[in-house]
N, CA and C atoms as a LAMMPS dump frame, in Angstrom:
ITEM: TIMESTEP
0
ITEM: NUMBER OF ATOMS
372
ITEM: BOX BOUNDS ff ff ff
-5.0000000000000000e+02 5.0000000000000000e+02
-5.0000000000000000e+02 5.0000000000000000e+02
-5.0000000000000000e+02 5.0000000000000000e+02
ITEM: ATOMS id mol type element x y z
1 1 1 N 253.561 -22.255 3.748
2 1 2 C 252.995 -22.404 2.428
3 1 3 C 254.143 -22.612 1.447
4 2 1 N 253.905 -23.491 0.487
5 2 2 C 254.928 -23.742 -0.521
6 2 3 C 255.064 -22.561 -1.444
7 3 1 N 256.226 -22.436 -1.991
8 3 2 C 256.511 -21.324 -2.887
9 3 3 C 255.698 -21.418 -4.179
10 4 1 N 255.434 -22.616 -4.665
11 4 2 C 254.719 -22.813 -5.93
12 4 3 C 253.254 -23.183 -5.703
13 5 1 N 252.68 -22.792 -4.589
14 5 2 C 251.316 -23.218 -4.281
15 5 3 C 250.287 -22.612 -5.235
16 6 1 N 250.472 -21.39 -5.706
17 6 2 C 249.509 -20.79 -6.637
18 6 3 C 249.477 -21.544 -7.96
19 7 1 N 250.623 -21.828 -8.6
20 7 2 C 250.565 -22.617 -9.833
21 7 3 C 250.011 -24.019 -9.597
22 8 1 N 250.331 -24.617 -8.449
23 8 2 C 249.815 -25.948 -8.132
24 8 3 C 248.294 -25.91 -8.004
25 9 1 N 247.771 -24.906 -7.314
26 9 2 C 246.323 -24.755 -7.144
27 9 3 C 245.635 -24.531 -8.478
28 10 1 N 246.232 -23.727 -9.331
29 10 2 C 245.669 -23.478 -10.653
30 10 3 C 245.647 -24.759 -11.476
31 11 1 N 246.708 -25.53 -11.425
32 11 2 C 246.768 -26.789 -12.168
33 11 3 C 245.733 -27.78 -11.636
34 12 1 N 245.548 -27.83 -10.324
35 12 2 C 244.557 -28.732 -9.731
36 12 3 C 243.147 -28.328 -10.144
37 13 1 N 242.867 -27.03 -10.156
38 13 2 C 241.55 -26.551 -10.568
39 13 3 C 241.296 -26.873 -12.039
40 14 1 N 242.298 -26.7 -12.883
41 14 2 C 242.16 -27.016 -14.306
42 14 3 C 241.926 -28.507 -14.5
43 15 1 N 242.62 -29.33 -13.745
44 15 2 C 242.435 -30.779 -13.843
45 15 3 C 241.02 -31.177 -13.437
46 16 1 N 240.486 -30.559 -12.391
47 16 2 C 239.113 -30.856 -11.962
48 16 3 C 238.101 -30.427 -13.015
49 17 1 N 238.32 -29.292 -13.639
50 17 2 C 237.431 -28.816 -14.692
51 17 3 C 237.452 -29.776 -15.87
52 18 1 N 238.623 -30.204 -16.28
53 18 2 C 238.734 -31.15 -17.394
54 18 3 C 238.059 -32.463 -17.044
55 19 1 N 238.248 -32.947 -15.839
56 19 2 C 237.621 -34.187 -15.403
57 19 3 C 236.104 -34.069 -15.418
58 20 1 N 235.59 -32.945 -14.987
59 20 2 C 234.146 -32.721 -15
60 20 3 C 233.604 -32.744 -16.416
61 21 1 N 234.281 -32.103 -17.335
62 21 2 C 233.846 -32.075 -18.731
63 21 3 C 233.906 -33.474 -19.328
64 22 1 N 234.973 -34.191 -19.065
65 22 2 C 235.14 -35.525 -19.64
66 22 3 C 234.159 -36.539 -19.08
67 23 1 N 233.707 -36.379 -17.856
68 23 2 C 232.756 -37.332 -17.281
69 23 3 C 231.325 -37.01 -17.687
70 24 1 N 231.112 -35.929 -18.4
71 24 2 C 229.795 -35.624 -18.937
72 24 3 C 228.804 -35.085 -17.929
73 25 1 N 229.256 -34.461 -16.893
74 25 2 C 228.34 -33.883 -15.916
75 25 3 C 227.549 -32.765 -16.579
76 26 1 N 226.253 -32.816 -16.416
77 26 2 C 225.391 -31.792 -16.994
78 26 3 C 224.627 -31.124 -15.864
79 27 1 N 224.335 -29.843 -16.001
80 27 2 C 223.573 -29.168 -14.956
81 27 3 C 222.127 -29.673 -14.935
82 28 1 N 221.554 -29.717 -13.757
83 28 2 C 220.15 -30.099 -13.623
84 28 3 C 219.3 -28.889 -13.967
85 29 1 N 218.89 -28.791 -15.242
86 29 2 C 218.22 -27.598 -15.732
87 29 3 C 216.773 -27.842 -16.163
88 30 1 N 216.218 -29 -15.79
89 30 2 C 214.815 -29.285 -16.071
90 30 3 C 214.138 -29.581 -14.734
91 31 1 N 213.088 -28.822 -14.426
92 31 2 C 212.353 -29.046 -13.188
93 31 3 C 211.177 -29.966 -13.472
94 32 1 N 211.171 -31.127 -12.826
95 32 2 C 210.071 -32.079 -12.945
96 32 3 C 209.116 -31.885 -11.782
97 33 1 N 207.821 -31.765 -12.095
98 33 2 C 206.778 -31.693 -11.074
99 33 3 C 205.814 -32.842 -11.356
100 34 1 N 205.605 -33.684 -10.356
101 34 2 C 204.67 -34.801 -10.476
102 34 3 C 203.502 -34.512 -9.547
103 35 1 N 202.303 -34.535 -10.116
104 35 2 C 201.1 -34.167 -9.368
105 35 3 C 200.128 -35.336 -9.34
106 36 1 N 199.608 -35.656 -8.161
107 36 2 C 198.595 -36.703 -8.034
108 36 3 C 197.242 -36.048 -7.822
109 37 1 N 196.368 -36.19 -8.796
110 37 2 C 195.003 -35.662 -8.727
111 37 3 C 193.998 -36.794 -8.956
112 38 1 N 194.37 -38.016 -8.545
113 38 2 C 193.576 -39.207 -8.837
114 38 3 C 192.462 -39.472 -7.83
115 39 1 N 192.547 -38.871 -6.64
116 39 2 C 191.576 -39.171 -5.603
117 39 3 C 192.01 -40.353 -4.745
118 40 1 N 193.198 -40.882 -4.998
119 40 2 C 193.717 -42.009 -4.23
120 40 3 C 195.239 -41.953 -4.196
121 41 1 N 195.844 -42.817 -3.411
122 41 2 C 197.298 -42.896 -3.34
123 41 3 C 197.826 -43.678 -4.533
124 42 1 N 198.883 -43.167 -5.149
125 42 2 C 199.533 -43.86 -6.256
126 42 3 C 200.803 -44.532 -5.742
127 43 1 N 201.166 -45.632 -6.401
128 43 2 C 202.34 -46.39 -5.989
129 43 3 C 203.258 -46.604 -7.184
130 44 1 N 204.552 -46.701 -6.889
131 44 2 C 205.571 -47.031 -7.901
132 44 3 C 205.456 -46.139 -9.138
133 45 1 N 205.44 -44.841 -8.906
134 45 2 C 205.382 -43.864 -9.994
135 45 3 C 206.789 -43.759 -10.59
136 46 1 N 206.897 -43.989 -11.89
137 46 2 C 208.198 -43.93 -12.562
138 46 3 C 208.08 -43 -13.768
139 47 1 N 208.818 -41.907 -13.725
140 47 2 C 208.915 -40.982 -14.848
141 47 3 C 210.204 -41.347 -15.585
142 48 1 N 210.084 -41.746 -16.84
143 48 2 C 211.265 -42.076 -17.654
144 48 3 C 211.565 -40.91 -18.58
145 49 1 N 212.839 -40.584 -18.666
146 49 2 C 213.295 -39.512 -19.547
147 49 3 C 214.673 -39.894 -20.043
148 50 1 N 215.151 -39.277 -21.123
149 50 2 C 216.426 -39.699 -21.709
150 50 3 C 217.566 -39.726 -20.693
151 51 1 N 218.081 -40.913 -20.456
152 51 2 C 219.243 -41.07 -19.603
153 51 3 C 218.98 -41.47 -18.174
154 52 1 N 217.717 -41.477 -17.714
155 52 2 C 217.484 -41.792 -16.313
156 52 3 C 215.99 -41.959 -16.057
157 53 1 N 215.656 -42.247 -14.795
158 53 2 C 214.265 -42.305 -14.358
159 53 3 C 214.145 -41.591 -13.014
160 54 1 N 212.946 -41.14 -12.74
161 54 2 C 212.595 -40.562 -11.448
162 54 3 C 211.559 -41.507 -10.85
163 55 1 N 211.878 -42.111 -9.71
164 55 2 C 210.99 -43.092 -9.097
165 55 3 C 210.446 -42.556 -7.78
166 56 1 N 209.133 -42.672 -7.62
167 56 2 C 208.456 -42.25 -6.396
168 56 3 C 207.683 -43.47 -5.891
169 57 1 N 208.043 -43.958 -4.733
170 57 2 C 207.425 -45.178 -4.193
171 57 3 C 205.943 -44.969 -3.914
172 58 1 N 205.597 -43.881 -3.225
173 58 2 C 204.202 -43.593 -2.878
174 58 3 C 203.955 -42.105 -3.055
175 59 1 N 202.835 -41.769 -3.7
176 59 2 C 202.456 -40.374 -3.894
177 59 3 C 200.997 -40.214 -3.464
178 60 1 N 200.794 -39.556 -2.331
179 60 2 C 199.447 -39.382 -1.79
180 60 3 C 198.613 -38.471 -2.675
181 61 1 N 197.29 -38.605 -2.558
182 61 2 C 196.37 -37.777 -3.321
183 61 3 C 196.597 -36.294 -3.004
184 62 1 N 196.438 -35.472 -4.017
185 62 2 C 196.583 -34.02 -3.918
186 62 3 C 197.978 -33.605 -3.461
187 63 1 N 198.979 -34.405 -3.814
188 63 2 C 200.359 -34.122 -3.461
189 63 3 C 201.148 -33.805 -4.72
190 64 1 N 202.025 -32.822 -4.633
191 64 2 C 202.96 -32.492 -5.709
192 64 3 C 204.362 -32.784 -5.216
193 65 1 N 205.179 -33.347 -6.094
194 65 2 C 206.576 -33.568 -5.782
195 65 3 C 207.399 -32.946 -6.891
196 66 1 N 208.464 -32.234 -6.545
197 66 2 C 209.287 -31.586 -7.563
198 66 3 C 210.764 -31.794 -7.327
199 67 1 N 211.513 -31.866 -8.435
200 67 2 C 212.958 -32.024 -8.356
201 67 3 C 213.597 -31.575 -9.671
202 68 1 N 214.842 -31.152 -9.591
203 68 2 C 215.59 -30.773 -10.788
204 68 3 C 216.357 -31.979 -11.318
205 69 1 N 216.358 -32.154 -12.63
206 69 2 C 217.094 -33.207 -13.317
207 69 3 C 217.602 -32.642 -14.641
208 70 1 N 218.194 -33.505 -15.474
209 70 2 C 218.622 -33.107 -16.818
210 70 3 C 218.426 -34.267 -17.78
211 71 1 N 218.29 -33.945 -19.056
212 71 2 C 218.172 -34.951 -20.105
213 71 3 C 219.563 -35.31 -20.607
214 72 1 N 219.772 -36.583 -20.902
215 72 2 C 221.024 -37.044 -21.514
216 72 3 C 220.733 -37.451 -22.948
217 73 1 N 220.513 -36.473 -23.805
218 73 2 C 220.257 -36.749 -25.213
219 73 3 C 218.788 -36.758 -25.549
220 74 1 N 218.48 -37.082 -26.805
221 74 2 C 217.094 -37.077 -27.268
222 74 3 C 216.34 -38.328 -26.82
223 75 1 N 215.016 -38.208 -26.808
224 75 2 C 214.177 -39.353 -26.462
225 75 3 C 212.792 -38.91 -26.041
226 76 1 N 212.04 -39.867 -25.526
227 76 2 C 210.654 -39.612 -25.141
228 76 3 C 210.504 -39.617 -23.629
229 77 1 N 209.51 -38.89 -23.152
230 77 2 C 209.131 -38.909 -21.753
231 77 3 C 207.974 -39.894 -21.586
232 78 1 N 207.91 -40.557 -20.448
233 78 2 C 206.789 -41.455 -20.174
234 78 3 C 206.598 -41.59 -18.671
235 79 1 N 205.421 -42.083 -18.279
236 79 2 C 205.116 -42.308 -16.866
237 79 3 C 204.374 -43.64 -16.736
238 80 1 N 204.678 -44.374 -15.69
239 80 2 C 203.912 -45.551 -15.29
240 80 3 C 203.665 -45.451 -13.792
241 81 1 N 202.52 -45.988 -13.343
242 81 2 C 202.179 -45.965 -11.924
243 81 3 C 201.07 -46.969 -11.667
244 82 1 N 200.906 -47.321 -10.399
245 82 2 C 199.839 -48.232 -9.994
246 82 3 C 198.865 -47.487 -9.094
247 83 1 N 197.575 -47.806 -9.272
248 83 2 C 196.539 -47.229 -8.42
249 83 3 C 196.243 -48.202 -7.277
250 84 1 N 195.422 -47.775 -6.33
251 84 2 C 195.141 -48.588 -5.145
252 84 3 C 194.497 -49.928 -5.473
253 85 1 N 193.81 -50.032 -6.621
254 85 2 C 193.187 -51.307 -6.994
255 85 3 C 194.187 -52.278 -7.626
256 86 1 N 195.464 -51.873 -7.689
257 86 2 C 196.506 -52.753 -8.213
258 86 3 C 196.733 -52.654 -9.71
259 87 1 N 195.959 -51.844 -10.391
260 87 2 C 196.127 -51.691 -11.842
261 87 3 C 197.307 -50.78 -12.146
262 88 1 N 198.022 -51.134 -13.201
263 88 2 C 199.147 -50.328 -13.661
264 88 3 C 198.707 -49.51 -14.859
265 89 1 N 199.058 -48.233 -14.838
266 89 2 C 198.695 -47.313 -15.912
267 89 3 C 199.966 -46.689 -16.475
268 90 1 N 199.915 -46.318 -17.737
269 90 2 C 201.074 -45.662 -18.353
270 90 3 C 200.608 -44.648 -19.37
271 91 1 N 201.467 -43.697 -19.633
272 91 2 C 201.186 -42.669 -20.641
273 91 3 C 202.506 -42.221 -21.246
274 92 1 N 202.441 -41.937 -22.53
275 92 2 C 203.609 -41.416 -23.241
276 92 3 C 203.559 -39.905 -23.255
277 93 1 N 204.734 -39.314 -23.153
278 93 2 C 204.839 -37.866 -23.185
279 93 3 C 205.511 -37.411 -24.463
280 94 1 N 205.93 -36.17 -24.483
281 94 2 C 206.541 -35.605 -25.685
282 94 3 C 207.966 -36.11 -25.917
283 95 1 N 208.425 -35.935 -27.129
284 95 2 C 209.818 -36.177 -27.486
285 95 3 C 210.62 -34.937 -27.102
286 96 1 N 211.854 -35.15 -26.653
287 96 2 C 212.745 -34.033 -26.337
288 96 3 C 214.045 -34.213 -27.104
289 97 1 N 214.735 -33.108 -27.332
290 97 2 C 216.006 -33.153 -28.06
291 97 3 C 217.185 -33.412 -27.141
292 98 1 N 217.008 -33.129 -25.85
293 98 2 C 218.079 -33.277 -24.881
294 98 3 C 218.728 -31.961 -24.501
295 99 1 N 218.387 -30.89 -25.216
296 99 2 C 218.976 -29.573 -24.946
297 99 3 C 218.032 -28.641 -24.199
298 100 1 N 216.881 -29.139 -23.804
299 100 2 C 215.863 -28.286 -23.202
300 100 3 C 216.254 -27.813 -21.806
301 101 1 N 215.72 -26.634 -21.483
302 101 2 C 215.774 -26.065 -20.14
303 101 3 C 214.372 -25.593 -19.822
304 102 1 N 213.881 -25.92 -18.63
305 102 2 C 212.544 -25.467 -18.279
306 102 3 C 211.833 -26.435 -17.369
307 103 1 N 210.515 -26.587 -17.58
308 103 2 C 209.657 -27.358 -16.68
309 103 3 C 208.941 -28.487 -17.4
310 104 1 N 208.818 -29.612 -16.683
311 104 2 C 207.983 -30.734 -17.112
312 104 3 C 207.027 -31.012 -15.962
313 105 1 N 205.736 -30.94 -16.248
314 105 2 C 204.722 -31.245 -15.248
315 105 3 C 203.966 -32.485 -15.686
316 106 1 N 203.89 -33.473 -14.802
317 106 2 C 203.157 -34.706 -15.074
318 106 3 C 202.014 -34.772 -14.073
319 107 1 N 200.781 -34.828 -14.573
320 107 2 C 199.612 -34.9 -13.713
321 107 3 C 198.958 -36.258 -13.883
322 108 1 N 198.877 -37.009 -12.794
323 108 2 C 198.232 -38.325 -12.792
324 108 3 C 196.823 -38.142 -12.25
325 109 1 N 195.842 -38.531 -13.055
326 109 2 C 194.435 -38.356 -12.702
327 109 3 C 193.737 -39.697 -12.867
328 110 1 N 193.918 -40.583 -11.907
329 110 2 C 193.34 -41.931 -12.003
330 110 3 C 194.025 -42.739 -13.079
331 111 1 N 193.251 -43.166 -14.068
332 111 2 C 193.822 -43.994 -15.133
333 111 3 C 194.471 -43.163 -16.237
334 112 1 N 194.387 -41.847 -16.152
335 112 2 C 194.963 -40.962 -17.161
336 112 3 C 196.118 -40.156 -16.574
337 113 1 N 197.088 -39.863 -17.432
338 113 2 C 198.186 -38.973 -17.045
339 113 3 C 198.463 -38.051 -18.216
340 114 1 N 198.848 -36.825 -17.898
341 114 2 C 199.143 -35.856 -18.943
342 114 3 C 200.46 -35.157 -18.655
343 115 1 N 201.104 -34.708 -19.723
344 115 2 C 202.366 -33.987 -19.628
345 115 3 C 202.151 -32.557 -20.088
346 116 1 N 202.737 -31.627 -19.377
347 116 2 C 202.735 -30.221 -19.775
348 116 3 C 204.185 -29.747 -19.683
349 117 1 N 204.717 -29.24 -20.794
350 117 2 C 206.106 -28.783 -20.796
351 117 3 C 206.167 -27.297 -21.104
352 118 1 N 207.104 -26.64 -20.457
353 118 2 C 207.38 -25.225 -20.715
354 118 3 C 208.897 -25.096 -20.783
355 119 1 N 209.435 -25.076 -21.998
356 119 2 C 210.873 -24.994 -22.205
357 119 3 C 211.255 -23.625 -22.749
358 120 1 N 212.455 -23.188 -22.376
359 120 2 C 212.991 -21.958 -22.919
360 120 3 C 213.276 -22.157 -24.397
361 121 1 N 213.15 -21.09 -25.21
362 121 2 C 213.486 -21.232 -26.624
363 121 3 C 214.95 -21.638 -26.799
364 122 1 N 215.176 -22.55 -27.73
365 122 2 C 216.548 -22.996 -28.003
366 122 3 C 217.293 -21.92 -28.761
367 123 1 N 218.569 -21.717 -28.436
368 123 2 C 219.362 -20.751 -29.209
369 123 3 C 219.516 -21.229 -30.642
370 124 1 N 219.417 -20.323 -31.563
371 124 2 C 219.51 -20.689 -32.993
372 124 3 C 220.925 -20.816 -33.446
């Protein structure tokens, strides 16, 4: 082992921390749940949120899919999807500030979709 390995390791760890901060990595602190209650299979489900999208190619009836993500700034939530008859449906969701932590639930029910959010109170 090198004599200066502890200072070298500390410097490497500090460099990685700085790089992480500078690249804008944010923790995935929003849980998205997408629920299909339409009575049919949905296709090309796209949840749009500030900074990214969540795409689900096929979502069977009575299926829930969940994943953690994060918002990159303020903006609106929205969903688009196609039903088995080939029609495309869309719905707008709430506006977010980008600082939220909590849950977003999107329920697709045929031609209608709804958003339900449960966010932790923002620090004042």
